[in-house]
C-alpha positions as CSV (number, residue, x, y, z in Angstrom):
1,M,0.0,-0.2,0.1
2,R,3.1,2.2,0.2
3,H,2.9,3.0,-3.5
4,A,-0.7,3.6,-3.9
5,P,0.3,7.9,-3.7
6,A,3.1,6.8,-6.4
7,Y,0.5,5.5,-8.7
8,G,-1.6,8.4,-8.1
9,L,0.9,10.9,-9.2
10,L,2.1,8.6,-12.1
11,A,-1.7,8.7,-13.2
12,A,-2.2,12.7,-12.7
13,G,1.1,13.0,-14.6
14,L,0.0,11.1,-17.6
15,S,-3.6,12.8,-17.9
16,L,-1.8,16.1,-17.6
17,A,0.9,15.2,-20.4
18,A,-2.3,14.4,-23.0
19,C,-3.3,18.0,-22.3
20,G,0.4,19.2,-23.7
21,P,1.3,20.8,-26.9
22,I,1.6,18.4,-29.9
23,P,3.8,18.9,-32.8
24,V,3.4,21.9,-35.3
25,E,3.3,19.1,-37.9
26,Q,0.4,17.1,-36.2
27,A,-1.6,20.4,-35.6
28,E,-1.3,21.8,-39.1
29,R,-2.9,18.5,-40.2
30,Q,-5.3,18.5,-37.7
31,C,-6.5,22.5,-38.5
32,Y,-6.1,21.8,-42.3
33,A,-8.6,19.1,-42.2
34,Q,-11.1,21.4,-39.8
35,F,-10.7,24.3,-42.1
36,A,-9.5,23.4,-45.9
37,P,-12.1,24.4,-48.9
38,K,-14.4,21.6,-49.0
39,P,-15.6,20.6,-52.8
40,P,-19.1,21.4,-53.2
41,I,-21.7,18.6,-53.6
42,S,-23.5,18.7,-56.9
43,G,-25.8,16.4,-59.1
44,E,-28.1,16.2,-62.1
45,A,-31.7,15.5,-62.4
46,G,-33.5,14.9,-65.3
47,M,-37.3,14.3,-66.0
48,G,-38.7,13.8,-69.5
49,V,-41.9,12.6,-71.7
50,T,-41.7,10.8,-74.9
51,N,-42.6,12.1,-78.7
52,D,-41.5,15.7,-77.7
53,G,-43.4,16.3,-74.6
54,F,-43.0,17.5,-71.5
55,R,-39.2,17.7,-70.6
56,S,-37.2,19.1,-67.3
57,N,-33.7,19.2,-66.6
58,M,-32.1,20.4,-63.1
59,K,-28.4,20.6,-61.8
60,V,-27.9,21.3,-58.0
61,E,-24.6,22.5,-56.4
62,L,-24.4,22.7,-52.9
63,N,-21.3,23.9,-50.6
64,V,-21.2,22.4,-47.4
65,G,-17.8,23.5,-46.3
66,A,-16.8,24.5,-43.0
67,Y,-18.2,28.4,-42.4
68,V,-15.9,30.3,-40.6
69,Q,-16.6,34.1,-39.5
70,G,-13.9,35.8,-41.3
71,D,-10.7,34.7,-42.6
72,P,-10.3,30.8,-42.7
73,S,-6.6,31.4,-42.9
74,A,-6.7,33.2,-39.6
75,A,-8.5,30.9,-38.2
76,Y,-6.2,27.7,-39.4
77,D,-3.3,29.7,-37.9
78,S,-4.8,30.4,-34.6
79,C,-6.1,26.7,-34.4
80,V,-2.0,25.8,-34.8
81,F,-0.9,27.8,-32.2
82,R,-3.6,26.9,-29.8
83,K,-2.8,23.4,-30.4
84,S,0.9,23.6,-30.7
85,G,2.1,26.5,-29.0
86,R,4.1,27.5,-32.1
87,M,2.8,29.4,-35.6
88,P,2.3,27.2,-38.7
89,T,5.0,26.5,-41.0
90,R,3.0,26.2,-43.9
91,P,0.1,28.7,-44.6
92,L,-3.4,27.2,-45.3
93,Y,-3.6,27.7,-49.1
94,S,-0.3,25.8,-49.8
95,Y,-1.4,22.1,-49.3
């Protein structure tokens, strides 16, 4: 039972280490995935009737990317700094 406080201190130290900064390259990857421009979702539909009757066509393009107030590049820089404690080595739009 004399080792119980040591195990408690070890567990506390390991849990606090999980909150520490991560390498800047890892932070850049995580933040890029969050703030990168997303490709739009698009599709086409058609409807028709034979003998040159009723015909319809529709094209839809929807952009459901991450919406950030302000500059996405600044949000990326802030995210990387918050996670790693360092400024990014590559800007958002260089990937």
